N, C-alpha and C positions, 0 to 999 in steps of 0.2 A: 461019300460023305458029305454034307454041305455045310461050306463055310460062312457064317453071318456076320455084319459089323454092327454092334447096339447103336444107338442114336447118337450115346456120349461118344462112343470112337470116331462117328461121324462129325460132330462136332468140335471134339477136338484136332481132327486132322484139319479141319478149315481156322479152328484159331490159330493152327501153326502156321497155315499159309497167310494168311493176310498180314501186311505191313505193320509198322511202328504207327503209321500214321495214319490206318485202317482201325487199329485199334480201340481208338477211342470211344470211337459212334459203335463198335463192337460191343464193350463195354454198358456204355447210355442205355443198349436196347435192353441189357439185360438186368440192369438199374429197373427197368419201365418194367419191365416182366415180372421181375422176383420182388417183394418188400422184404424178404429176409437178407437179401444181401444189401450192404448200406456200402457206401462211399465215406471215408471220414480222415478225419487227419490228427491222426495220435500225433502226441509227440516223442512217445514212445514207440521205437523202430524197432522191429523184428527181423535180426539179421536173417536173409536167405542166403545159405549153404550153397552153393552150385557146384560144391563137388560131391556133397554127399546128399544133399535132398533128393526124397525118392518119392514117386507118387503110385499109390495102390489102388490101382480101378475101382476096385469093390468099395471102395469109402466112398467114390465118386457119384455113385449109380443113385439115380432119385429111388422114391419105392412104388415106383409105376406096376412092378409085380407083387407089392405086399398089399394093395386096394383091399385084398378079403382080409373084413374084421377080425376074422379067428384066428389068422395069420400076425395079426397086430395085436401086443402085450402093452396096455397103456400103462403098468404102475412099472414095467422095467424098462419102457421107451422113458421114460419122465427121468427115472432115476440115473437111467445112462447118459441121457444128454446133461442134466445138471448136474454130474461128477466132469464131464468135459467141460474144458477151458475154451470156448468161442472167440477168447479173446487169440488163441494161437491160429485163427482162420481169418488173418488179415494179410495184406501185404504193402509191406512198407521196406526193402534192403537198404542196405549199405554199397549193395554190389553195383547197385545202376546211377550212372552220371544225372545228377539233377544239377546241373548249373543251369544261370538265370539266361546265358547266351545260346542255351539249347533250346530255346521256348520259337516256336516257329512266327518268323513277323508275320504282320497280321497289314497288310495294304491299306490305307485310308481313302485313296483316289478316288475320284471319279469313275465309274464303268465307259467302258467305250461308250456305249448304245447311251448312256446318260448324256454323255458329251454329243453326239448326234442329236440327241432329243434337244439339249439347249440350241442348237445351230437352228434346229426345227426351229423353232421360236421367232426366230428373226423373219421368217419367211411370210410373206400375205398372202394366208391362204384361207380360207373358209372353212368352218367346223367339219365336212364333209371330208374337204381334201386333207386337212392337217389328218384325221382319224386314218385315213387311205396310207398317207405319207409316215405315221406313226407304225402302222404296220408292215411297212414295208422295210423301213429301221429295223426292224423286230424282225424281222426276217435273214438280217445280215449275219451271217456267223461270226465267227471268231479272228478268222484271218481275214475278214474285210468285204469278203465275196457274198453277192447276193444269187443263191443256187435255186432260189424257186424261179421259175417260167414265169412270164406274165401274166398267161392262161389261168394258171396256179394260183396265183395271186388273186385274180377276181373272182374266182371261187372260193377261196380261203374269207374274203373280206367280205362274199353274201354270204358265206354261213355262218361268221361269226358275229357280223355288226348288222345284217340284214341290212347289208348298204349296196344296192347295182351300181354298177362300176364299169369301167371299158378302156380296153388295151390303150389308149390313146392318152387317158388321164393317166393310168399306171405310168406310160414312157413318160409321159411329161415330168410325171412328179421323181423319177428314177434318176432322170437329165438331172433335176435341181438337187437330189442331193450328193450328185457325184462330185458337185462342186464343192463338198461341206470339206473340213479338214479333217484327220488325213486328205492330202490328192490321192485320187487312186482307189477311194472308199466307195462302193457299192456297185463293183463291175461284175460283170458276169464271168467273163475269160482272161486267166493271164495275160493276151494279150492287149485287151482290152485297158486292164489293169495298167500295166506298162503307160500306153498310151498315156491316158489322162493324168499321170505324173507326170510324164516327160512333155505332153503341151501347156500343162502349167507351169513347170521351169521354162517353156520355150519364149513366154508372155511374159515372161518378169525377166527375161534375159536383158543383157544393156551390151556385155562386152559381144561387138561383131561376130570374132573370130568363134567362141563359144554357141552364140546362137545359129551359125551354120552350122556347129556340130548339132548343135540340137536338132537342127532339121534334116540333116542327112538321119539323124536317127531316129526321128518319124517315119522317114520312108522308108528305110529297113523295116520297121515293125509295122508297118502300114502293108507293104506290096511283098515282103522277104521276110515274114515272121519264120516261114519255115526252115531256106536256108540260113538265118540267125541261128535255130535252136540248131542246126544241126553242124553248123559252123564251118559251111560251104565259102571261105573269105575270098576264095580266087572267083567264084561265079558270081560273089555280092559285087566284085570291084570293077569284073569287067561287063555285067548290066548296069552300074552305076558311074561307070567311066569316073572310078574314085583312085586318087595314090594310096599306097599301103599306110601314109601316118593321118591322111583324113578319115581311110576307115575306122583306124586305131580308133581316133578322136570320138568318133560316131559311138562305137562301142563303147568305150568306156565310161561315156556321158548314160549308155542303157543300163552299164555293169553297179551305176552310184543309185538304180531305183532300187524299190521296196515290193518282192514280189506278196510279200502278207502286209500289207498297208496299215491294220490295226494292232500287228504287233509291236508297234511303236509306241503306242499309246499308255501313257501309264495309270495303272487299274485294271487294265482288262486282266480278265482271270488268267487268258493262256499266257499274258505277257509277265505273268509274277507269279511262277511257279518254281517252289521250295521244292528242293530234297529232303526228307527228314531220316537222318541215319537210322538202324537197328543195332548197329553199333561202333562204338570208336575206339580205336586205338592208339594208343601215344607210347611214345618212343620215353625212356624213365633211365637216363644215361646207358643209353644200349640194350635195354632191359626191355621186349616189347611189355604193356598193360593192353589188356582187355577189360572194356566193360560195357552193359547192355545200357539202351537210350532207353530209360522208362518215363519219358515225360508226359508222353501218351498213355499212363496206365493210371488211374489213380488207386491210390489206398483202397483196399476194398477190405471188406471186415463184414462179420455176422451180424445182423440188426440187433441192438442188446431189448429192443424192444420186446421180442419174441422169447426171450432169456426169461423175461420178466411175468409174461403173460403165460409159459408154461408153471414159473413158481406160483404165479395164482390158481391155477388149474389144481396144483398139488397142496394147497392149502386148504381148498375149497371140497376136495373129496377125500380128505384125510378121513379115516372110518369109516367110510360106507364105499358102494362101489359105484363107477363112475355110470354115469346116462350117458344114452345114444349120441343126443348132441354134443357131450363132453367128449365124448370118442372123436366122431366127427370136426371137432374145431382143433385138438393136438395132432389128429392124422393130416389137416392141412397143414398146419404148423410142421409136422415132420416132413413131409412132401417140400415144403420151401425150402425148410433149413437144408435139406440132404442135396436139393438142388443148388441152392448158395455154396456151401461145401466142396460138389463137383465144380461147380465154376472157376472158385477159387484155385482148388485145385489143378486145372486145366491148365489155370493162367500161369500157374507154377510150372508144372510139365513143361509149356511151352518155353517159358524162361529157359529154363534146365536144359532145353534141345538146344532151344537157339545159341547157347553159351557153348555147349559143350562143342556142336558144328562149328560156329567161330573158330574157335580156342583151335580146334584138328585145325581148320584152314590158316588161321596164323601161322601156326608150326610148321607146316610143311611148306606154307610160303614165306616162310618170315624173311629169306634174303631181299624178299620183295619189298615187304614192309620195314623193313630197314635202310633199305635204300632210295626206292620208288622208281627204279628202274624196270621197263615191259622187261628186259630182255634176262629177267633174274626170276620169271614167273617158272614153275617149273612145271611140265605136263602133269595134267590130278586130270583123274575123273571122280565122277561120285560115288565110285567103287570101293575108291584109296580112301575117301571119309569115310565111308559107310564103315569100312572092316576097322577104323581106328578109334573109331565111339562106341561101335559094339551098335548103333542104330541100322534101321533098312535105308535098303536103296532112296527108294519112292520119299519117307520120311527128310532123308539130307536134300531129296531134291525142290521138296515144299519147303524147306528154307531157305536154301538157293534160289527161290525164286523170288522174284521184287524185291527182293531185300539190300539195302545198305549201306557200305562199311566208311566211315568217314576216318581216313587218315591223314599224316602231315603232308600229302601228296595229292591233298584232293579227294572227294566221293566218289565210288566206283561198285557199281552192281558187281553182288557177289559170285553169279555167273560168270563173270568175266576170269575168275581167275581160274576157271574147268576148260582143260584142253585136250587133245589128243596128243601123243606124244609122235615125233619122225626121230627116223633115224640119219645121222650125216652118214659123209664119206669115210670120217673115222672113227664110225661106229657107234658115237655115244648120241646121246638119245635128247633132244630139243623139243620144246611146246610148239606148237603150231602160231602160238601168240608171238613167238619172238621172231617166226617166219613173217606172219603179217605186219610187223613192225618194220622189221628191216624191208618190205616189200614199199609199207609206206614212204618210207625214208628215201628209198631211192624213185617213187614216183614225184616226193617232194625238192628234189634238187637236180629233175631231168631240165632238158633244154625244151620250154613251154613251143618252141616252133617244131621242132620234132619228139614229140610224145615218145614215150619207150613202149612197144608192140608187147604185147602175150609173151611171142617170143623172144624178143629182146630182153624181156625180166627173167624168163626161166633161164636164158643162157648166164646173165647176170648172177641170180643166186647157185650156180650150178659153180661158177667159180669160185663162189663163199664157201661151197662145202655141201650143199642144199637141192638133192637131185629130185625135182618136181615135174611131174607133169603141166605141160600148157593148161590142160582143159582147169587142173588145179589152180596154178594162178589166176586164171581167171574167176574161180569159186573163191577165191580169197577177196581178190580184188575186189568183188560186189557185195562181198561180207562188210566192207571198209570203205564200203559205198563211193569208190573209185572208178568213175565212169571208162570207157574205152578210149583209147588214144586218141582216138579222131575229136572225141568230144572235149579233150583236155589242149587241144592247140590254141594257142593266143597268138594275140600278134604282139609280139615283146616292141 
């Protein structure tokens, strides 16, 4: 036996997986592809009952299997559709949050590359140099780094502008761009980026003590960068003959620098990222209330013009048999209308599935959504939600993927609520998220002169009743982006 998925089922799974932030783009694509689907702003709202709304997959199928004219009954279809109410195929419900403040903010500042191009106009360059410098600026990534090698830039410029240049010209222009604001821009490596910023600060220094600290910091970055990244403080002190206070002052100057200089520029696409939550949970006098955020899902309905076209055809053929062109025209309309109906039904099922899944998660993790305490998150796996909702595990996984929920305690990924359980010494089950929270708390309050090793962290958790192996501690620490003890060491 062979089991296959229809194209509609595949499209439905894709719709289910995309977050609200990308739903608007997908709907626009469908609106452009299908003229029978329309985006309207009806004053009348059709309430979408999330509890009882069902989806009949047979209704949403297109007529790809009915292209044979013998299977297509012209009069029957006209009567059937004209008796149907196309107004029911619209989407604007009272169950979705439609508040003005939920709109995604739109940044209007100049972009990072526009800022650099403005500074480029202040340089005394000929037309060829200006074109080359502009290409270099366009090759700088969103962090502010120039990842392309000079040889590659020479080839790019020759291919794009049919302009012959050399490595010396490229390097000269890179040095000029590196003097632009913000400091550290157009660097090739992290070391170069930090040195450019520190050099700029050193040249602007007035206080002798600060200037000396920055001089030592420049020496560290230039000659002892590897030792600095690995925090070999004792070795650096001996090689530079520094006191602990002088070394700490120099390192503090380095820590003030920005490893991603473009991230501070207003208007930079990466610096202005906003999370659009798919769900909003609010606490109404102790009662949790769940809403879907449909800000990016416009009101969809069947185009009225297609209804009028069918009425016109029916009036035209009264008392006679329809001609072949007339049948082909109605068949085309039928395909488009069926496709539009399917898409609207698929969006409804998407919303229904999202709501059911998030409602189950909200009920399961009610203590967390009421208190905001991460330690109240219960162990929960995909199977637990699937059993409550009656959905397949793969469906729950698609919902949890890349979705966010807005709570009174901030926005969180849905997948953050899923965790395995672990048994404590007293036999009770706790979430691995709780253990990670405790692990993070212990690292946060440790003595930075002598950071806790994984072995010591294992002993501390064991005293608290959590029997965890050292390798598990190391795994959780890596998942929390906590470096090893040696790299957490600081000069306090």
